[in-house]
N, C-alpha and C positions, 0 to 999 in steps of 0.2 A: 553077663549074658553070654551064653555059649556061642561058639562059632559054628558055622555050617560051610560045607564045601560043595560047590556046584560047578557045572561046566557051561561056559558061554562061548558059542562059536568054536567049540573044540578045545578051548583053553580053561583049565581049572582055576578057580578063584575061591578064596576063603574070606568070608565076611561075617560080622556079627549077625546072629539070628534076628530077623525083623528088618534087615536092610532090603530096600526095594531092588528089583531087578535092574531098574534104571541106574541106581547108584553102584550096584555090583558091576555092571558093565563099564561104567565110568572108571572104576578102579583098574580095569584092564586097558583103559584107553579107548574103549569102544563107545562112540557117540551114537546114541539113539535119538532120532529126531522127535521133537515135542512141539506142541502148539499151545494147548491150555496150561501145561505145567509151568510153574515158576518157582524157583527155589525159596522165595519168601511167601508163597501162598500155599494153602492146603491143597494137596493133590486131589483132583476130583474125577479124573479119567473121562472127561467129556469128549475130547477130540478123537481119540483112538489112533492118533498118529504114531504113538510110541509102542504099538502092539508088537509082541514077539511070539514066536512059536515055541511052546513048551512041550517036550516029548510026553505023550500020553494024554494030553489035553485036547479035547475036541475043538475048542474055540481058541482063537488068538487071545493073548492075555495082555492087559495094559501094564507096561513095565513100571509106570509111575506109581502103581498101587500094589502090585503083587509082591509079597515078600519072598526073599530067597529062602530056599529050604534044602536040606541035605539031599544030595544026589540029583537035583534037578539038571536036566539037559536042555539048554536054551539055544535057539537060533535067532539072531537079530536081523538077518538079511536073507532069509530064505525066499524062494520065489513067491510063496504064499504071502509072506509078510510084505515083500516089495509090491505085489499086486494090490494089496489092501491099502498101503500108503499112497500108491499112485492114484487109486480111485478116490480116496479122501481128498487129495490135493486137487484133482480134477473137478470134483463136485463143489469144493470151495471156490475155485476159480470161476466156475460157471454161475455162481449165485452172488458172489461178493467181489467188490473192487479190491484187488490185492496189489494195485500199482505202487503202493507205498509200504509194502510188507516185504522187505529184502530177504529176511530169513525164510519166509514161506516160499518166496520165489526160488531161492536156492534149493529148497527141499524138492520142489516140483521138478526142477532141472535135474537134480541128483537121481530121481526115480523115473525120469523120462516121461513125466506127465504131460498130457496134451490139454492145455487150458481151453481149447475149443471143442473138446469132446462132446459136450452137451449143449449145443447151440440153441436149443429150444427151452432151456431151463429159465425159470423166472428169476430175475436179478433183484436184489434188494435196492429199492430206489426211495431214499428218504432225503429230504433237504437238510442242509447243514444247519445245526442249531447254534445260533450265536446269541446267547442270552446273558453273557457275563463278560467282564474285562480280562479274565484270566486264560480261558481256553474254549475251543469250539468242539462240538460233538458232531461227527460225520458218520452216522450209523449205516450209510451205504457201504462202509469199509469194515463194519463190525462183524466178527466171526463168532460171537457169542462164547468167547473163551471164559468169561466170567471173572477174569483177573480183576477188572476195575471194581466189580461188586464185592469181591473178596477183601481187597485192601481197604475199601470204604467201610467194611463191616468188621467182623471179628479178627481178621488176619492183621489188621494194623490200626486203622483210625477210629473205629467204633462210632462213626457218624451216621451210617446207613442212609446216606443221601441218594445213592444209586441202588437200583434194584432191577428185577426182570419181571416181565409181564407176558401173558399169552402162552400158547402151547404149540408144540410142533414147529412148523415153518413160520408161524406167526409170533413166535417168541421174540422179544426184543428187550434191549437194555434201556432204561430211562429213569425218571424220577417218579415218585408216588404222585398219582393223579396228573402226571405230565407237567408238574409245576416247573417254572424256570428255576435254574440252580440257585439264584440269590434268595429264593423263597423256601429253600430246603435247609437241612442241617449242614450243608456243605461248608467247609471252612477253607476251601481252595488250597489244600495242602499240596496238590499236585501229584500225589502218589498213584492215582488212577491213570494219569497221563504217562507216568514213568513205566508202568507195567503193560501198557497197551502195545501189542505186537504189530498192529496194522496202521497206526496213525489215525484210527478212528477218533481218538482223543488227541488234540494237538494244541500246543501253546498258541494263544491268540496272536501274538506278534509274528510268529512264524507263519501262521495262516494268512495274516494280512499282507506280509511280504510276497507270498505266493499269489495273492490277488492283485499284485501290481502296485501296492502302496509303498511309498518311500519311508525310510526311517524317520525323517522329519514329520511326515504326515501322521505316522503312527504316534509319535511323541506328542503332537498337537492334539490328536484325538484322545490320548490318554489323559492329558492335562484337562481337557474340556470335560471328560467324564468325572474327574475328581472334583472339579468346581461344581458340577451339577449335583454330585453326591453331598458336598458340604452345604449347598444351598437348600 
């Protein structure tokens, strides 16, 4: 595959044709913030936190999707880019609980985002779903990055236990027909928990500790659950 040379933030870089702008920038040591992107998931360009400014392009471009091309001139931290990322962070903070999303909190701080900018925004309020012994689902923290759906499907596990439903602001992650996880194809591999950036999916023991239970109480509860299952 032929190489192409482009300029990112004034620095020339040569990469194989088809390399995304995100990876081309990384080759220069330039970190572009991402939310929905994960190296083991198919890039989908949902969050738009990774947008960059490409000379001659009217719209900001998602770096996780756009391939490098000969002669491109790219800016990763122009004022236009910074304003877009700042606004995205502020809108997320206004509608979702980001208290356990350290990477996102760091991005908000980096771009000077004001988490209280939209005080009248409707916040997602859903009860924690505790329907299995392995992990809990707290969708009040879900930013709809789709990582969990992707690893549950073609990107890794091929079980399709998790999916999404609804449109627009009413879109949500869940199971088909809102079935409890033990009644789905879930094999409790934990990959969805591993890729979640906000702790919307959390190991059950960790969550129980946060609720004030002691390790001994958690162990007793686990043993009791196993006995009930065998019975």
